[in-house]
N, C-alpha and C positions, 0 to 999 in steps of 0.2 A: 294314664298312657303317654309316651311321650314321641318322639322321630321315629317313623318302623326303619328299619336296613336290614335289607335283606343281603345273606353272603351267601352267594352262589360260585359253583363250580364252573371250567370254562363254559360256554352255551354251545359250544359243538359236540360236547359230549357228556356234558349233566344234565341225565332225564330228570332224574329227583330233585334237581334244583329249578328243570322246567315248569313241572306245578304249580307250585305258590306264586313263581313270577307270573305265569298265566295268570293266574287266577287273580294276583294285586291289580295284572294291566287292565283285567277284563272288569273289574268293578270302578275302577280309576281310582286308586288309592296312591296317594303319592308317598312313593319312597327313595331312600335312600339304596346305591347299589354296592355291594363291597364283591369283587370278582377275584378268586384266587385260584390260581392255575394249577389244575390236580396234578402236573408232571415232572414235578418239581424235588429236588432231596428234602426241602423244607414245607413241601404242600403240607404234611399233618403238623408240623408242629405250627405254621400261619393256620390254621384252620382249628387246633386246639386254642388258641387265641381268643374264640368265640364259640367254641362247641363243646360241649363235656362229651361227647361223645366221638371227634375227630370227624366228623363226617357233615358234609354240607347238605340240604342245605340250613341256613338257621335266620329266626327272624329275632332283632333286637326291637323291642319296643322301650324306650328308654333306658331300667336298670332290669327289666325282663326280659329274661332268652327262654326262645322257646326253637326247638328243633324237632327233626322229621318232617318231611314234605307234607302229611296225614295231617298228624297234629301244628301246625302252619295252619293248614285250610280251615280245620275245623275252632282254631283260635280267631283268625278271620269273621267267620261266618258269626260266632259267639260275641265279638267284640267291635263289629263294625259294621257286618253287610248281613243282617237276619236270614234270607231270603234264598242263602246259597246250597240250601238243599230242599227239595220237595217242601210244598206244604201237604200234600194228601199222607196220609200215617205210611199206608201201603207201598207207595213210593219211594217216601223217605227210607223204609226199610231197605227197599230193593236197595236203592242209590247209594244207600252205606254200606251193604251189601257185599256192592261190586266195588266201591274203592276200596274197602279192605282188603277184597280176593286180588285186585292188582297190586297195592303194599306189597303184601306177602308172596305172590304167586309168581307164576309163569317165568322159573328161571333158565326153562329150556331157550326161551326166547330171547331172555334178557344175554347166557352168555354165549348164543351165538349169533343173535343181530343185535350189536351194540351200538345205542345210537350214534349217528354220524350224519349230520346235519347238511352236512355241505359235501359229499361223493353219494355215487350209486355205485350199490353193487347188485345188478339186477341177477335176481334168484338164488343168490348166496345164503348159507348160511341155513339152508334146510338140512339139515342132521337129524337123527332120531329125538323124538321129544317135540323139537318145535310146531309141523306142522298141528300136532296136541292141540300145544298153547293158542295158536294163534284159529285152531276151527273153536275152543271154547271165548276167547275172544270176542268173535266176530257174533258168534253166537248170547253172547252178551248183548252186543251192539243191538241185533236184530231184537232181542224181546223187549230191551227200553226202548227203542223207537215205534216198537209195535203196540204194545201196551200201556204206554206213558209219555211218549212222545209226539201227540197228535197237535200239540199247541204250539211247536217251533219246528226249531233244526235239531238241535241238540239232544242228547241222551234223553232227557225227562224235560222235552219240551224250551224252556229255558235253561240258561247256562247256569251249572250247578259244578258242584267239587268234581262229580263223577266224571266230569267233561276237563277238568285240569288232568285228574288223574289218569286216564286214558292216550292225554294228548301224545306222550312220547312216544309211542305205540303206534300211533297216524306215521310220524314224523319215519319210523321204524319200517312202516308196511309202504311207504313212499322210496325210502332209500332202498331198501331190497326188494321194491317192483312183487311186493306181494296178490295174492290174486283175489279176487274180492266179490262179491254179490253185489246188487244193486243197490242195497239198501246201506251197504258197508261203506260203497261207494261215493255215495253223496254224502256220508257222514264226513267221510276221511276230508273231503272238498270245503264241509263247512270248518271243520277244525283248521286247514292248512290254510283257508282264507281269510281268516281272521288277523285284521293290523295287529294284534300284539302278538300272532304267533309269524307274523312276517317279519316283523319285528324283531323277534329273538331269529328266526335265520337269517336273516341279514347281517346280524352281529357275527354271530356263527359262521359265517362263509368267511368274514373277514380279519379273524382271530389269525393270526400264525405257528399257535402252537403246534405239536403234532404227537398225537398219542397211537402207540399201537397192545393191541390185544392180542 
């Protein structure tokens, strides 16, 4: 293992980059950061210098390359911080399941409510299918908090990979003023108030790059 370097896209737009970045910050691991502007003609070429998939994020650990947000989070859990999944077997299985569901699904939400940390679009993006994604996500949050989260403020009590995976959704819900129940509101406040999350948002607001969807 060598120096950890995380290759990311623009903080204002790259929801996938936020996930492992927040995890690394939250657990206190030192890492270097390379940001690639996602909106230039050379973007793909620049990313391919680091990533075989041509996408960000990418974690570089010495000569080793790990790509895809969830794979990076799993690598950190396996090699650096052992308790990033719940210790209880049932809770751990549930956490993995919802994290993979987040990784693979909710395409209506992703397409109609792209992440934009520095702008507010109250109640925009509510196209057919989006409310269904919102309902499923909030149901996951409620079940996690009610069944597994009694010992802390996060989905499974303490911070886990599942919280990192859902962090961009928190940003989207704030940007688009999504109406939430009390349990979901409290969870949004928990993630949004994290110093690492605020560090990401502050940096996103200072970025000059503009992208249009």
